C-alpha positions in Angstrom: 229.8 168.0 40.8 230.1 172.2 41.8 231.2 172.8 45.3 231.8 176.1 47.0 232.9 177.7 50.4 230.7 180.8 51.6 233.9 182.8 52.3 235.5 182.3 49.0 231.9 183.3 47.3 231.9 186.4 49.8 235.1 187.6 48.7 234.2 187.1 45.1 231.0 189.3 45.7 233.1 191.9 47.4 235.6 192.3 44.4 232.7 192.9 42.0 231.3 195.9 43.7 227.9 194.3 43.3 225.3 193.5 46.1 224.5 190.1 44.2 226.7 187.6 42.6 225.5 184.6 40.7 227.8 182.0 41.3 226.0 178.7 40.2 223.6 178.7 37.0 222.3 175.6 35.6 219.1 176.3 33.6 216.7 174.8 36.2 218.2 176.7 39.0 220.5 179.5 39.9 222.3 180.3 43.4 223.5 183.8 44.4 225.0 185.4 47.2 223.2 188.7 48.3 224.7 191.3 50.9 223.3 194.4 52.0 224.8 196.6 54.7 223.2 197.4 58.1 220.8 200.5 57.2 220.8 200.3 53.6 218.3 199.9 51.2 217.2 197.1 48.9 216.8 198.2 45.6 215.4 194.9 44.1 212.4 194.5 42.0 210.0 191.4 41.3 211.6 188.4 39.5 210.0 186.3 37.2 211.3 183.4 38.7 210.3 181.8 42.4 213.2 182.2 44.8 214.1 180.9 48.2 216.2 183.0 50.6 218.4 181.5 53.3 219.4 184.0 55.8 223.4 183.4 56.4 223.9 186.2 58.6 222.4 189.4 59.9 218.9 190.6 60.6 216.4 192.3 58.9 212.7 192.4 57.9 211.2 191.0 54.5 208.4 192.3 53.1 206.9 190.1 50.4 203.4 191.4 49.0 201.9 192.9 52.1 203.3 190.7 54.6 206.5 191.5 56.8 208.7 188.9 58.4 211.7 189.4 60.7 214.5 187.2 59.4 217.9 186.4 60.9 220.2 183.5 60.7 218.8 180.1 59.5 215.7 181.7 58.3 214.4 180.0 55.2 211.6 182.0 53.2 209.7 181.1 49.6 209.0 184.4 47.7 206.8 183.2 44.5 207.5 184.7 41.1 206.3 188.4 40.4 205.5 189.1 43.7 207.1 192.5 44.9 209.5 191.8 47.9 212.6 193.7 49.5 214.3 193.7 52.9 213.9 196.5 55.0 214.8 197.6 58.2 218.2 196.0 58.0 219.8 196.2 61.6 222.7 193.9 61.0 224.7 193.3 57.6 222.8 190.9 56.0 224.1 187.7 53.9 221.8 185.8 51.9 222.0 182.8 49.7 219.3 183.3 46.9 218.0 180.3 45.2 215.9 180.7 41.9 214.1 178.3 40.0 214.4 178.3 37.1 217.7 180.1 36.5 217.7 183.9 36.9 218.9 186.0 34.2 221.5 188.9 36.0 220.8 192.0 33.9 223.3 194.7 34.3 223.0 198.5 33.6 225.6 199.4 31.1 
C-alpha cells in the first residue's frame, strides 16, 4: 500500500519549484499534484494519456477542446487523451490532483 497526505505532497511540490509533482507512478496509473497561482497562465500541452482532475482548492475555468467549465473544490473532470486543454481565469490559487491512465511520463527541459 502507498499512502500520502496532501499537505506533505504540496510541501514536496513547492520544494521542487515546479507547478507539477508526480508522487505516484504504477505503470497503469500515475497521480500528481498540479498547483497554479491566481492569475497565472497554465502552460500545459495535450497529453497522450487520459486524465482525471480533482480540484482540491481554488477556482478557475477549464477549457477542454471547445468547452469551458467553471471548476472549484470538489469538481471532478475527465479529459481524454490528446485533447487540448488548460486552466484559465484562475481566480484563486488552484490545487489539483491529476490522475493519468496509463502512467504519464514527466519530461523536463534540461
